[in-house]
N, C-alpha and C positions, 0 to 999 in steps of 0.2 A: 925198222927200228922199234924196239920195245923198251918200256920203262918199268923198273922195279921201284916201288915207292913205299914210304912209311907215312901214315897219317897220324895226327894227334887230335883227339876229341877236345874241343875247347870247353866242353861242359864237364867232362869227367877226368880228363888227362890220360885216358886209355889210348893205346896205340893199335894201329891196324896195318898189316903188311899185304901188299898185292902187286900185280903187274898188269900192264895194259899197253896198247898201241897209242892211245890218245890220252895223255895225262890230264889235260884240262877238262875234257869231256868226262873222264872217269870221276874226277873230283866233284864235278857238278852232279853226277849221279849219286855219289855218296851224300852230298849235302841236300839233294832233293828228297832223299829217303827211298830211292829206287833200289838200294841194296839192303836186303833184309838183315844181314848180319851187323850192319853199321847204323841202321836207321834210329835205334833208340839213343845213340850217343852223339847225335848231330849238335852243332856244326863241327866240321873237320877242317884241318889245315894240313898242307904238305910240310913235313919237317925234313924229309930226305928223299932224294931220287937219284937214280943212276940209270944210264942207258946201256942196253944190250943189243947185239946185232940180230940174234935169233930168238924165237919164242922159247926154244929149249934152254938157252942160256938164262933167259929171264925167269923161267919157271924154276930152274935149279937154284938161282940166287934167292928167289922167294922162299923156296923150301929151306934153304940155309938160314935165312933171317928169322924164320919161324921156329927153327930148332933150338935146342938148349945152348949150343955154341953161338948161334946167331943172336939169341937174347942176351948172352953175356957180352958179345961185341957191341950190341945196341946200348947196353947199360954202360959199358966203358966209353962209348962215344957220347953219352949224355942223352940218349933218346929213350 
């Protein structure tokens, strides 16, 4: 099982999209500063997640959420 997630920076309001096998551990990594791309925008909270059966499905969904169409969907959903 894999999770696709959207984080929101509590300090800047910026969003981050990713996927992982262990959602709680990954959030802790983001908030510890272990992820270079999110370190300057800590702390983070999970605002959305969905589960996928395979890594390929999760990666494809992550790519969609990062695309222009995915950004429109996120905006429509209030994220």
